[in-house]
C-alpha positions in Angstrom: 80.7 127.1 101.3 81.4 125.4 98.0 83.6 128.2 96.9 85.6 128.1 100.1 86.1 124.4 99.8 87.5 124.6 96.3 89.6 127.7 97.2 91.2 126.0 100.2 91.7 122.8 98.2 94.0 124.9 96.0 95.6 126.9 98.8 96.3 123.9 101.0 97.4 121.4 98.3 100.6 119.7 99.6 102.1 119.9 96.1 102.1 122.3 93.2 100.9 119.5 91.0 97.9 119.0 93.3 97.1 122.7 93.3 97.2 122.7 89.5 95.0 119.6 89.2 92.3 121.3 91.4 92.6 124.5 89.4 92.0 122.6 86.1 89.0 120.8 87.5 87.5 124.1 88.6 88.0 125.5 85.1 86.1 122.5 83.7 83.0 123.2 85.9 82.0 126.8 85.4 78.3 126.7 86.3 77.2 127.1 89.8 75.6 123.7 90.0 78.6 122.0 88.5 81.0 123.7 91.0 78.7 122.7 93.9 78.9 119.1 92.7 82.7 119.3 92.5 82.9 120.7 96.0 80.6 117.9 97.2 82.7 115.4 95.4 85.8 116.5 97.3 84.0 116.4 100.6 82.7 112.9 99.9 85.9 111.4 98.6 88.6 113.4 100.3 87.5 115.1 103.5 85.3 112.2 104.4 88.2 109.8 103.6 90.3 111.1 106.6 87.4 111.8 108.9 86.6 108.5 110.6 82.9 108.1 111.3 83.1 105.7 114.2 86.1 106.7 116.3 89.5 105.2 116.7 90.7 101.9 115.3 90.3 99.0 117.8 93.4 97.5 119.2 94.2 99.3 122.4 97.4 98.2 124.2 95.2 97.6 127.2 94.9 94.0 125.7 98.4 93.6 127.1 100.0 91.7 124.4 103.4 90.7 125.7 106.0 93.4 124.8 109.3 92.2 123.4 112.5 94.1 124.1 114.5 91.8 121.8 115.3 94.4 119.1 117.3 92.1 117.0 117.2 92.4 113.3 115.4 89.0 113.1 112.6 90.1 115.4 112.1 93.3 113.6 112.2 91.5 110.2 109.6 89.1 111.4 107.3 91.9 112.5 107.9 93.8 109.3 106.7 90.7 107.3 103.6 90.3 109.5 102.7 94.0 109.8 100.8 94.5 106.6 98.5 91.6 107.6 98.4 91.9 111.3 97.1 94.8 113.4 98.9 93.2 116.5 102.2 93.0 114.6 102.1 96.6 113.4 101.2 97.7 116.9 104.3 96.0 118.3 106.4 97.3 115.5 105.2 100.9 116.0 105.8 100.6 119.8 109.4 99.5 119.2 110.0 102.3 116.8 108.4 104.9 119.0 110.3 103.7 122.1 107.1 102.5 123.7 105.7 106.0 123.9 102.9 108.1 122.5 104.5 110.3 119.8 102.6 113.4 120.7 102.6 113.3 124.5 105.6 111.1 125.4 103.4 108.9 127.6 104.8 105.5 128.3 102.8 102.6 126.9 100.5 101.3 129.7 100.6 97.6 128.7 104.3 97.7 128.6 104.4 99.3 132.0 102.1 96.6 133.4 104.2 93.8 131.9 107.4 95.3 133.3 105.8 95.5 136.8 104.9 91.8 136.7 108.6 90.9 136.7 109.9 94.0 138.5 107.3 95.6 140.9 109.7 98.4 141.6 109.9 99.4 137.9 109.2 103.1 137.4 108.3 104.2 133.8 110.4 106.9 132.3 107.3 109.0 131.7 103.6 109.0 132.8 102.0 105.6 131.7 98.9 105.6 129.5 97.4 103.0 127.3 98.2 103.6 123.7 96.7 102.7 120.3 97.7 102.5 116.7 96.7 105.6 114.8 96.5 105.2 111.1 97.3 108.2 108.9 95.4 106.9 105.9 92.5 105.2 107.8 92.6 101.4 107.8 88.8 101.4 107.0 89.6 102.9 103.6 90.5 99.6 102.0 87.7 97.8 103.8 85.0 100.0 102.2 83.2 99.3 98.9 85.7 99.0 96.0 84.2 101.8 94.0 84.3 104.3 96.9 87.9 103.3 97.9 89.1 103.5 94.3 87.7 107.0 93.9 89.1 108.1 97.2 92.6 106.9 96.3 92.3 108.6 92.9 91.6 111.9 94.6 94.5 111.4 97.0 96.8 110.7 94.0 95.7 113.8 92.1 95.7 116.1 95.2 98.7 114.7 97.2 100.7 112.7 94.7 100.5 109.5 96.7 99.7 106.3 94.6 98.3 103.4 96.6 100.0 100.9 94.3 103.5 102.3 94.2 103.3 103.2 97.9 102.1 99.6 98.7 99.0 100.8 100.6 96.5 98.6 98.9 94.5 96.0 100.8 96.0 94.9 104.1 99.1 96.9 103.3 97.3 99.9 104.8 98.9 98.6 108.1 102.4 99.4 106.9 104.4 100.9 109.7 105.0 104.1 107.6 101.2 104.7 107.9 100.8 104.4 111.7 101.8 106.2 114.9 101.5 105.3 118.5 99.1 107.6 120.4 97.1 107.8 123.6 93.4 107.3 123.1 92.4 111.0 123.4 95.0 112.2 121.0 94.1 109.4 118.6 90.4 110.5 118.7 91.3 114.1 117.9 93.6 112.9 115.0 90.9 110.7 113.5 88.4 113.6 113.7 90.7 116.0 111.9 91.0 118.1 115.1 94.7 117.4 115.5 97.3 117.4 112.8 101.1 117.5 112.2 102.4 120.7 110.5 105.8 120.2 108.9 108.7 122.5 109.8 111.9 123.1 108.0 113.6 120.5 110.1 113.1 116.9 108.8 110.6 114.8 110.8 109.9 117.7 113.2 106.3 119.0 113.4 104.3 121.6 115.1 101.1 120.1 116.5 98.0 122.0 115.4 94.3 121.9 116.2 91.2 123.7 115.1 90.6 124.8 118.7 93.1 125.7 121.4 90.9 124.0 124.0 91.4 120.6 122.3 94.9 120.5 123.7 93.3 120.4 127.2 91.5 117.2 126.4 94.7 115.1 126.3 96.8 114.1 129.3 99.7 114.1 129.5 99.7 117.4 127.6 100.4 117.3 123.8 103.8 118.6 123.1 103.5 121.6 120.8 106.5 120.5 118.7 107.5 116.9 118.2 110.3 115.1 116.4 109.6 111.7 115.2 112.4 109.2 115.6 113.0 105.5 115.3 114.8 103.4 117.9 116.0 101.2 115.0 116.9 102.2 111.5 115.2 99.1 110.1 111.8 100.4 111.2 110.7 103.4 109.0 109.3 106.6 110.4 105.7 107.7 109.6 105.7 109.0 106.1 106.0 112.8 106.0 103.9 113.0 102.8 101.1 111.0 104.4 101.1 113.4 107.3 101.2 116.4 105.0 98.1 115.2 103.1 96.3 114.5 106.5 97.2 118.1 107.6 95.9 119.5 104.3 92.7 117.7 104.7 92.2 119.0 108.2 93.0 122.6 107.3 90.6 122.5 104.3 87.8 121.1 106.4 88.1 123.7 109.1 89.1 126.8 107.1 86.3 126.2 104.6 83.7 125.6 107.3 83.0 122.1 105.9 84.1 120.3 109.1 81.0 121.4 111.1 78.6 120.2 108.3 80.6 117.0 107.9 80.3 116.2 111.6 76.5 116.7 111.5 75.9 114.6 108.5 78.2 111.8 109.7 76.3 111.7 112.9 73.1 111.3 111.0 74.7 108.8 108.6 75.8 106.6 111.5 72.3 106.6 113.0 70.8 105.0 110.0 70.0 101.4 110.9 71.1 99.9 107.6 73.6 101.2 105.1 73.3 100.0 101.5 75.5 97.1 100.5 75.3 97.8 96.8 77.2 101.1 96.7 74.2 103.1 97.8 75.9 104.3 101.0 78.0 106.7 99.1 74.8 108.0 97.4 73.2 108.5 100.8 76.2 110.4 102.1 76.2 112.5 98.9 72.5 113.4 99.5 73.1 114.4 103.1 76.1 116.6 102.0 74.0 118.2 99.3 71.2 119.0 101.8 73.8 120.5 104.3 75.4 122.7 101.6 72.0 124.0 100.6 71.3 124.9 104.2 74.6 126.6 104.4 73.7 129.2 101.8 
């Protein structure tokens, strides 16, 4: 499995520089043990980075925070200033941008529907209403983890995907930037966080084919996931989800499934979560590395 992980890291790299960086690292580690360690490193600090261990980010729209339809520049400017520090603000900003709909199903935001019916009981939503959530492309938990783990993860992202957390302003609470989030119904969000749903770029800007590791996964989401989506913004002041971020997420998902690492990652994360106490001194990453090592040995 180690060889497959390293091979697909090269094949699926979103940039030629990323592919070359992986190739150079493989050349530096020529012994079997060293290559196994390199593959385990990528699983720990790249595949694991995108694979959320504990499900979707809290903050469902079922909390019914009052939707605002005042799309003035001042309202948007205020939300933009709050967004990096406020989950609620970025939720409202993403809803405005995404026209109060899930970007992959088109479902109308459930909380917005409820609020509209309070003032207009006859209100009919333009599409099927469902409660939605904020889905982060780069997980919001990344900057909450131990500093050493986060720093290493971001370093891998930069070498592989050419995204720098500082120049992209993704450090600390800035992970909540609207360019890093999408509006999704819960079931689609869950698949996205588990690397079982991803956006595959097309030749048309901001248009993506929706992909999954299993065809049956599409049946888990209602309304049905649209097989091709075009991301748009209702206001030019609110940026679209960053295409490079989506490209790196897609690369991670494909490496995980094509290499066979996803199954083992799922198993060890389940075991990792069941441990009653995780080390607070940086040992958690060591525990995860040990479990990965054991899984890879079993795979041979």
